[in-house]
N, C-alpha and C positions, 0 to 999 in steps of 0.2 A: 484073610482079612486085609483090606487096603490100609494104607497109611492115613487116608482121610477118615476111615471108620474109627481108627484108634484115636485120632484127634477129636472126633465128635464125641466119643465116649468120655474122654478126659474133660471136655467142655461141659457135658451133662453132669458129670460127677462134681466138678467145681461149682456149677450153678446150684445143684441140690445141697452141697455142703454149705455154701454161702447162705442159702435160704434157711437151712436149719440153724446155723449160727445166729443169723439175724432174728429168727423167730424166737429162739430160746434166750438169746442175750438181750434183745431190745423189746420185742413185742410181749412176751409172756410176763415180765415184771410189771408192765403197764396195764395188762389186761384186768388185773384186780381192781384198778382204780377207775375203770371206764363206767359210764352210765348207760352203755348200750346193753340190750338184752343179748343172750347167747346167740340167737338167730341173726340179729343185726350185726353182731361182731363177726360171725362166720361169713355172712354175706359181704361185709366190708373187706375182709381178707381175700375172699375169692375174687371180688371185683377189682381189688388192688392188684392182684397177681395178673389177671387178664389184661388190665390196663397197662401194666408194666411190660408185659410180653408184646403187646401191640405197639406201644410207644417205642420200645427198644428195637423191635424189628424194623419199623419205619426209619428210625434215626440211623441204625446201623447200615441199612441199604443206601440211605442218602449219603452217608459218609463214603461208601464205596463208589457211588456215582461221582461225587466231588473228587475223590482220589483218581478215578479213571479219567475224568476231564483234565485234571492237572497233570496227569501222567501221559497225556497226548494219546488217549485211546478213544475209539468209537464205541458206543454202547449198543449192543445187539438186542438185549432184553433185560428187563428188571422184574424180578419175582419177589413179592413180599407176602408171606403167609398164604401162598397159593394163587394170589392175584398177579397175573403176568401181563406186563405191557411190553410190546415189541414193535419193531418197524418191519413192514412187509417189503417186497421187492419194489413197490412203487413209493417207498419211503413214507408211507402213511402209518400213523400210530394205530395199533390194534390192541385188543384186549382178549385174554382167554384165561381159564382156570387151569393150573397145572401144578404138580408137586414141585416144591423147591428142592434144589440139589444141595443146599446148605442147611444149616440149623433152622433158620426161620425164613430164609430167602436166598436169592443169589442175583448177581449182576454179571451178565455175560458180555465180554468185551473183545475187541479185536483192534490191532494197531491201525492208526489212521494212515491213509495213503498220502503220498506226496508231502511228507513233513520234512523240515530241514534237520530236525534233531530226532534221534532214536527215541521211541517210547520208553518211559520209565515206569516200571511196575510198582516201585516202592510206595508212592502215595496210595495207589489202589489197595495194596496189601496192608498198609499200616493205618489208614484213616479210621477204619472200624475199631481197631484196638485203641487208637488215640481217643476216639470219641468215648469209648467205654471208660477209660482212665479219667477223662475230664468229668464224665457223669458221676463216677464213684467219688471223686474229690468234692464235687458240688454237693452231692447228697450227704456226705459225711459232714461237710461244712455247715449245711443248712440244719442238719440234725443237732450238731454241736451248738449252734447259735440258738436254736429253739429250746434246748435243755437248760440254758442259763437263766 
């Protein structure tokens, strides 16, 4: 088992644990006060989960793109949920379907040629996590403000 596989398993476990805690701690107590039918409530939960996955996948890869640009890297390809955008040898933007190498996507990069400073991988590696922290703080803040 590779180090990346172990990291992916840890991320999946953390996501599932967070979803369970959120569902039991926040959603379940409010479920009894809703005016939705059981089918509408279930459909709302499923659509919210799908919307969250799509929103986070797009934003996470955009954060990687921004980090790669700030870190002085060229972007070879961007894959979000199997939708891959890449540049061919003629430098034309192309599209194909392919499996992502990451959890929900990946951004493949390479160092820019003829740059005065060495490429810095930190922004590329940290911007996804930074985005996630900002999103978590924003969601908790909004939830707290709405509960008052």
